[in-house]
C-alpha positions as CSV (number, residue, x, y, z in Angstrom):
1,M,-9.1,-39.1,-20.7
2,E,-6.2,-40.9,-18.5
3,T,-7.5,-44.2,-16.2
4,K,-8.7,-42.7,-13.0
5,K,-7.3,-44.7,-9.3
6,T,-9.6,-46.9,-8.1
7,D,-8.8,-46.3,-4.7
8,P,-10.9,-44.4,-2.5
9,V,-11.1,-41.0,-2.0
10,D,-10.7,-39.2,0.8
11,I,-13.8,-36.4,1.2
12,I,-12.3,-34.3,4.2
13,V,-15.0,-31.5,5.5
14,P,-12.6,-29.5,8.8
15,V,-15.7,-28.6,11.2
16,Y,-15.9,-26.0,13.7
17,R,-18.9,-23.6,13.9
18,G,-22.6,-23.9,12.6
19,L,-24.7,-27.3,13.8
20,T,-27.6,-26.8,10.9
21,E,-25.2,-25.5,8.2
22,T,-22.6,-29.2,9.0
23,R,-25.5,-31.5,9.3
24,R,-27.1,-30.7,5.9
25,C,-23.4,-31.1,4.5
26,L,-22.6,-34.1,6.1
27,E,-26.1,-35.8,5.1
28,S,-26.4,-34.4,1.8
29,I,-22.9,-36.3,1.0
30,L,-23.9,-39.5,2.6
31,E,-27.1,-39.3,0.8
32,Q,-26.0,-39.5,-2.7
33,P,-24.7,-42.4,-3.6
34,Q,-21.6,-42.5,-6.1
35,Q,-20.0,-44.9,-8.2
36,Q,-16.4,-43.9,-6.9
37,P,-15.4,-45.3,-3.8
38,Y,-14.7,-42.2,-0.9
39,E,-13.8,-42.2,3.2
40,L,-16.2,-39.0,4.7
41,I,-13.8,-37.9,7.1
42,A,-14.6,-34.7,9.3
43,I,-11.9,-32.8,11.2
44,D,-13.0,-31.6,14.4
45,D,-11.1,-28.7,14.9
46,A,-12.1,-28.1,18.8
47,S,-15.5,-26.9,18.1
48,P,-16.8,-24.9,20.7
49,E,-20.3,-25.9,20.1
50,P,-20.8,-29.2,22.2
51,E,-24.6,-30.0,20.1
52,L,-21.6,-30.0,17.0
53,T,-19.7,-32.3,19.0
54,T,-22.0,-34.7,19.5
55,Y,-23.8,-34.5,16.8
56,L,-20.7,-35.7,15.3
57,D,-19.7,-38.4,18.1
58,E,-23.2,-39.7,16.9
59,L,-21.9,-40.0,13.4
60,A,-18.7,-41.7,14.2
61,A,-20.4,-44.3,16.3
62,N,-22.5,-45.2,13.8
63,Q,-19.7,-45.9,11.4
64,R,-21.2,-43.3,8.7
65,L,-17.7,-41.4,8.6
66,T,-13.9,-40.6,10.7
67,L,-13.4,-38.5,12.7
68,L,-10.6,-36.5,13.8
69,R,-10.6,-34.4,16.9
70,H,-7.9,-32.0,17.7
71,A,-8.0,-30.7,21.7
72,V,-7.3,-27.7,21.0
73,N,-8.8,-24.6,17.6
74,K,-5.4,-25.3,15.3
75,G,-7.1,-23.0,12.9
76,F,-8.8,-24.4,8.8
77,V,-6.0,-24.7,7.4
78,A,-4.3,-27.1,10.0
79,A,-7.4,-29.2,10.3
80,A,-7.3,-29.6,6.3
81,N,-3.8,-30.6,6.6
82,S,-4.4,-33.5,9.0
83,G,-7.2,-34.6,6.6
84,L,-4.7,-34.5,3.4
85,R,-2.3,-36.6,5.2
86,L,-4.5,-39.1,6.5
87,H,-3.9,-41.8,3.4
88,L,-1.2,-40.7,1.7
89,E,-2.1,-43.1,-1.1
90,R,-5.7,-41.6,-2.5
91,D,-7.1,-38.5,-3.6
92,V,-8.7,-35.5,-1.6
93,V,-11.5,-33.3,-1.8
94,L,-11.5,-30.7,0.4
95,L,-15.2,-29.2,1.5
96,N,-16.4,-26.8,3.5
97,S,-18.7,-27.8,6.0
98,D,-21.3,-25.2,4.8
99,T,-21.6,-26.6,1.3
100,E,-24.3,-29.1,0.2
101,V,-24.0,-31.3,-2.6
102,H,-26.5,-33.1,-5.0
103,G,-25.9,-36.4,-7.4
104,N,-23.1,-38.0,-8.9
105,W,-21.4,-34.9,-7.8
106,L,-17.9,-37.1,-6.6
107,D,-18.6,-39.1,-10.2
108,R,-18.0,-35.4,-12.1
109,L,-15.1,-34.7,-10.0
110,A,-13.3,-37.4,-10.0
111,Q,-13.9,-37.9,-13.8
112,C,-13.0,-34.4,-14.2
113,A,-10.2,-35.0,-12.8
114,Y,-8.9,-37.2,-14.9
115,A,-9.5,-35.2,-18.2
116,N,-5.5,-35.1,-18.4
117,K,-2.7,-36.3,-16.3
118,R,-1.2,-32.9,-15.4
119,I,-4.9,-31.7,-14.1
120,G,-4.0,-31.2,-10.0
121,T,-7.7,-29.8,-9.1
122,V,-11.1,-29.2,-9.7
123,T,-13.4,-27.0,-8.4
124,P,-17.9,-27.1,-9.5
125,F,-19.8,-24.1,-10.0
126,S,-21.1,-22.5,-6.9
127,N,-23.6,-19.7,-5.8
128,N,-20.8,-17.9,-3.7
129,A,-17.7,-18.9,-5.1
130,T,-16.0,-15.5,-6.8
131,I,-14.9,-16.8,-11.0
132,C,-16.4,-20.0,-10.1
133,S,-20.3,-18.0,-9.3
134,Y,-23.6,-18.7,-10.9
135,P,-26.0,-16.7,-11.8
136,Y,-23.3,-13.6,-11.1
137,F,-20.1,-13.9,-11.7
138,C,-17.6,-13.1,-8.8
139,R,-20.8,-12.5,-6.4
140,D,-22.0,-14.1,-3.6
141,N,-25.7,-15.3,-5.0
142,L,-28.2,-17.4,-3.5
143,L,-29.9,-19.8,-5.0
144,P,-32.1,-18.4,-8.4
145,E,-35.4,-18.1,-7.5
146,G,-37.7,-20.6,-8.2
147,L,-34.8,-23.6,-8.2
148,T,-33.4,-26.1,-5.7
149,L,-30.0,-27.6,-5.1
150,A,-31.4,-30.3,-7.1
151,E,-32.7,-29.0,-9.9
152,L,-30.0,-26.0,-10.9
153,D,-27.5,-29.2,-10.3
154,T,-29.4,-31.4,-12.8
155,L,-29.2,-28.3,-15.2
156,F,-26.0,-27.9,-14.8
157,R,-24.7,-31.6,-16.1
158,R,-27.7,-31.4,-18.3
159,A,-26.0,-27.8,-20.2
160,N,-22.5,-28.7,-19.3
161,A,-21.8,-32.5,-19.5
162,G,-18.5,-33.4,-19.8
163,R,-17.1,-29.2,-19.9
164,W,-14.2,-28.2,-18.5
165,L,-12.3,-25.0,-18.6
166,E,-9.1,-24.2,-17.1
167,I,-8.7,-21.9,-14.4
168,P,-5.9,-19.9,-12.8
169,T,-6.4,-21.2,-8.8
170,A,-9.2,-23.2,-7.7
171,I,-11.7,-22.0,-5.3
172,G,-11.0,-23.8,-1.3
173,F,-15.3,-24.6,-1.1
174,C,-15.0,-27.5,-2.5
175,M,-11.9,-28.4,-3.9
176,Y,-10.8,-32.2,-5.3
177,I,-6.4,-32.3,-5.0
178,R,-4.7,-35.6,-7.0
179,R,-2.9,-36.8,-4.3
180,T,0.3,-37.0,-7.7
181,C,-0.2,-33.1,-6.8
182,L,-0.3,-33.2,-3.5
183,E,2.7,-35.2,-2.9
184,E,4.9,-32.0,-5.9
185,T,3.4,-29.3,-4.1
186,G,3.3,-30.0,-0.6
187,Y,0.6,-29.4,1.9
188,F,-1.2,-26.0,2.6
189,D,1.0,-23.8,4.0
190,E,0.3,-22.9,7.9
191,Q,2.5,-20.6,9.3
192,Q,1.6,-18.0,6.0
193,F,-3.0,-18.8,6.3
194,G,-3.3,-20.5,9.5
195,F,-7.3,-19.5,9.8
196,G,-8.1,-19.7,6.4
197,Y,-8.5,-17.6,3.3
198,G,-6.1,-17.9,0.6
199,E,-4.4,-21.4,1.6
200,E,-5.4,-22.7,-1.7
201,N,-4.4,-19.6,-4.1
202,D,-0.9,-19.9,-2.9
203,F,-1.5,-23.9,-3.3
204,C,-2.3,-23.0,-7.1
205,M,0.4,-20.6,-7.4
206,R,3.0,-23.4,-6.3
207,A,1.5,-25.9,-8.1
208,S,1.1,-24.3,-11.4
209,Q,5.0,-23.8,-10.8
210,K,5.5,-27.1,-11.4
211,D,3.1,-27.0,-14.4
212,W,-0.1,-28.5,-12.8
213,R,-3.8,-26.9,-14.1
214,H,-7.0,-26.2,-12.4
215,L,-10.4,-27.2,-13.4
216,L,-13.6,-26.3,-13.4
217,C,-15.6,-28.7,-13.5
218,A,-18.5,-27.3,-15.2
219,D,-21.7,-29.5,-15.1
220,T,-21.8,-29.8,-11.5
221,F,-23.1,-27.2,-9.0
222,V,-22.5,-27.4,-5.0
223,Y,-24.3,-25.1,-2.3
224,H,-22.2,-22.8,-0.4
225,V,-23.5,-20.7,2.1
226,G,-20.1,-19.1,2.9
227,G,-18.3,-18.0,5.9
228,V,-20.2,-20.1,9.1
229,S,-17.1,-20.6,10.2
230,F,-15.3,-17.0,10.0
231,S,-18.2,-15.0,10.1
232,D,-17.4,-12.3,12.9
233,R,-13.7,-11.5,11.4
234,A,-14.3,-13.3,7.6
235,A,-13.4,-10.0,6.1
236,K,-9.6,-9.0,7.9
237,L,-9.3,-12.5,7.4
238,Q,-9.6,-12.3,3.4
239,A,-7.8,-9.2,2.9
240,D,-5.1,-10.2,5.0
241,A,-4.8,-13.0,3.1
242,Q,-4.7,-11.3,-0.8
243,T,-1.7,-9.3,1.3
244,T,0.3,-12.0,1.9
245,L,-0.6,-13.4,-1.8
246,A,0.3,-10.1,-3.2
247,T,4.0,-10.6,-1.3
248,L,4.5,-13.9,-1.8
249,H,3.1,-14.7,-6.0
250,P,3.9,-11.1,-7.2
251,E,2.1,-12.5,-10.2
252,Y,-1.4,-13.7,-8.7
253,P,-3.5,-10.3,-8.8
254,T,-2.7,-9.4,-12.5
255,I,-3.6,-13.1,-13.7
256,I,-6.4,-12.9,-11.3
257,Q,-7.3,-9.4,-13.1
258,D,-7.3,-10.4,-16.8
259,F,-9.1,-13.6,-16.2
260,I,-12.1,-11.5,-14.1
261,R,-11.5,-8.6,-17.3
262,E,-12.1,-11.7,-20.1
263,D,-14.3,-14.1,-18.3
264,P,-14.0,-16.6,-20.0
265,V,-16.4,-18.3,-18.0
266,R,-19.3,-16.6,-19.7
267,S,-20.0,-19.0,-22.2
268,L,-20.5,-22.1,-19.8
269,R,-23.1,-19.7,-17.4
270,L,-24.9,-18.6,-20.7
271,A,-25.3,-22.3,-21.7
272,V,-27.5,-23.1,-17.8
273,D,-29.2,-19.7,-18.8
274,Q,-31.0,-21.4,-21.5
275,E,-31.4,-24.4,-19.6
276,R,-33.0,-22.9,-17.1
277,A,-35.3,-20.7,-19.3
278,R,-36.4,-24.2,-21.3
279,F,-37.0,-25.3,-18.2
280,S,-40.0,-23.8,-17.2
281,P,-41.4,-20.5,-18.1
282,E,-40.9,-18.6,-14.5
283,Q,-36.5,-19.8,-15.0
284,A,-37.2,-18.0,-18.3
285,S,-38.4,-15.0,-16.5
286,Q,-36.0,-14.8,-14.4
287,V,-33.0,-15.2,-16.7
288,V,-34.3,-12.6,-18.5
289,M,-34.4,-10.1,-15.1
290,E,-31.0,-11.5,-14.2
291,Q,-29.3,-10.7,-17.4
292,H,-31.1,-7.2,-17.7
293,Q,-29.1,-6.6,-14.2
294,V,-26.2,-7.7,-15.4
295,F,-26.3,-5.1,-18.1
296,A,-27.6,-2.7,-16.0
297,D,-24.9,-3.6,-13.4
298,L,-22.4,-2.5,-16.6
299,W,-23.5,0.9,-17.6
300,E,-23.7,1.8,-13.8
301,E,-20.0,1.1,-13.9
302,H,-19.5,2.5,-17.0
303,A,-21.5,5.3,-15.9
304,L,-19.3,5.7,-13.0
305,K,-16.0,5.1,-14.9
306,T,-17.0,7.7,-17.0
307,S,-18.4,9.9,-14.6
308,A,-14.8,9.3,-12.8
309,L,-13.0,9.7,-16.2
310,E,-14.9,13.2,-16.3
311,K,-13.7,14.4,-12.5
312,G,-10.3,13.1,-13.3
313,L,-10.6,15.1,-16.9
314,R,-11.8,18.2,-14.8
315,E,-9.2,17.4,-12.5
316,A,-6.8,17.7,-14.6
317,E,-7.8,20.3,-16.7
318,G,-7.9,22.0,-13.8
319,F,-4.7,21.5,-13.0
320,L,-3.4,22.1,-16.3
321,S,-5.0,25.7,-16.6
322,Q,-3.3,26.5,-12.9
323,A,-0.1,25.1,-14.3
324,W,-0.6,27.5,-17.4
325,G,-1.2,30.6,-14.6
326,E,1.8,29.8,-12.7
327,L,4.0,29.4,-16.0
328,R,3.4,32.9,-17.2
329,E,3.8,34.3,-14.0
330,R,6.7,32.8,-14.1
331,D,7.0,34.1,-17.5
332,Q,6.7,37.2,-16.4
333,A,8.7,37.5,-13.5
334,I,11.9,36.3,-15.4
335,I,11.4,39.5,-18.1
336,D,10.6,41.7,-15.4
337,A,14.3,39.5,-13.7
338,Q,16.1,40.6,-17.6
339,H,14.7,43.7,-17.7
340,Y,15.9,44.3,-14.3
341,V,19.3,42.3,-15.0
342,R,19.3,45.0,-17.8
343,E,18.6,47.8,-16.1
344,R,22.5,47.1,-13.5
345,E,24.4,46.0,-16.3
346,A,23.9,49.9,-17.9
347,D,24.5,51.1,-13.7
348,I,27.5,49.4,-14.2
349,A,28.9,50.4,-17.8
350,S,27.3,54.3,-16.3
351,L,29.5,53.9,-13.3
352,E,32.7,52.4,-15.5
353,E,32.8,55.2,-17.3
354,R,33.0,58.0,-14.4
355,C,34.8,56.3,-13.0
356,H,37.4,56.4,-15.7
357,V,37.1,59.9,-16.0
358,L,37.5,60.1,-12.2
359,Q,41.2,57.9,-12.9
360,D,41.6,60.2,-15.2
361,A,41.2,62.9,-13.4
362,L,43.5,61.7,-10.9
363,N,46.0,60.6,-12.5
364,Q,46.2,64.0,-13.8
365,A,46.6,65.4,-10.2
366,Q,49.5,63.3,-9.3
367,Q,51.0,64.8,-12.3
368,N,50.5,68.5,-11.2
369,I,51.5,67.6,-7.4
370,L,54.0,66.0,-8.8
371,L,55.1,69.3,-11.0
372,L,54.5,71.0,-8.1
373,Q,56.9,69.5,-5.9
374,Q,59.6,69.8,-8.3
375,Q,59.0,73.1,-9.2
376,N,59.1,73.7,-4.8
377,Q,62.1,71.7,-4.9
378,Q,63.4,74.2,-7.7
379,L,62.5,77.4,-5.5
380,N,64.4,75.7,-2.2
381,E,67.3,75.0,-3.9
382,R,67.8,79.0,-5.2
383,L,66.3,80.4,-1.8
384,E,69.5,78.5,-0.4
385,Q,71.6,79.8,-3.7
386,I,70.6,83.6,-2.5
387,Y,70.7,82.6,1.2
388,A,74.5,81.9,0.7
389,S,75.2,84.0,-2.1
390,R,77.6,87.8,-0.8
391,S,75.5,90.2,-1.4
392,W,72.7,88.5,0.6
393,R,75.0,88.8,3.3
394,Y,76.2,92.6,3.0
395,T,72.9,93.8,2.5
396,K,71.4,91.9,6.1
397,F,72.0,95.3,7.5
398,L,69.3,97.2,5.7
399,R,66.7,94.7,5.9
400,R,67.2,94.8,9.7
401,S,66.5,98.6,9.9
């Protein structure tokens, strides 16, 4: 265990919309005493809600928090960075304005953050925190029926006292960041993730490349509504962020998928389930129902995968059958072509034989013509001899009569 810093921790809460949620968040912080000194800092990112602006002004006037205000809306990431840059010697907790905390939550996060000198970030459990979600993993949950935030956080503190688990990335709803990690890694990337979602994942990937670790603080639970400031565009922001993350860190999707598939958080959730079951018969019944739902969901997922595999197999069999049919057709076409070629080869051989016969006849005819020409020449020569003889001349008068 590394010695904790004695400097105050800056609790940074960027604010844009949601008076009700923001009030609950800030008052839950102010109402819970901590051993760890802290300064609460709200960043008003040019909120369009006058009532929210007035509420923040009142808290600042009563010196209950430090208020920073942007003249124009710069987006969640720029607001967070404004707070991160305020005190360059302090650790920070970045907290969404739609969260609620309980008990000595900050003390527990700080203790976890100094469990090792290379711990860069710490994230608590929540109902709405993907890989840090409870009771259902990687889902947006409500609080378990019949439990208040105070009761559930107390159960987490009992079930997992002092326990933590290394995770691939912090979750930005509540994120303790050690200043030394922040100094080495740099601030959130405003250019790539200006309006929020994905900035903490990018930060953690960059920090991991510098050998910083990220922990789930298993004995702390922070309630999170989710999407208050971005309710009308959350889905698009999330999709865009995933695309950007995959571009900047191609290994990120695989790292997260492997973590989800292995689910090393399960034992920590089960410990809380057991503590809830001991808490009351109603909670024991609720836990059984939740576990039944988990198995039902797994069965449905298995059935869907099996159905998809069977469909894929049927399609593959159809493609294979079609391919075999096409192959047989091609084989027959090749056989027909070979037969045609053999027939044409026989025709060519027959034509060649006939050509030879005709050539022989032509050669014989040429020889006969030559012989006739020779005989004709001889006859002409003989006639000339006859015409030139005396007898031919002397008998000329007889031929006339």
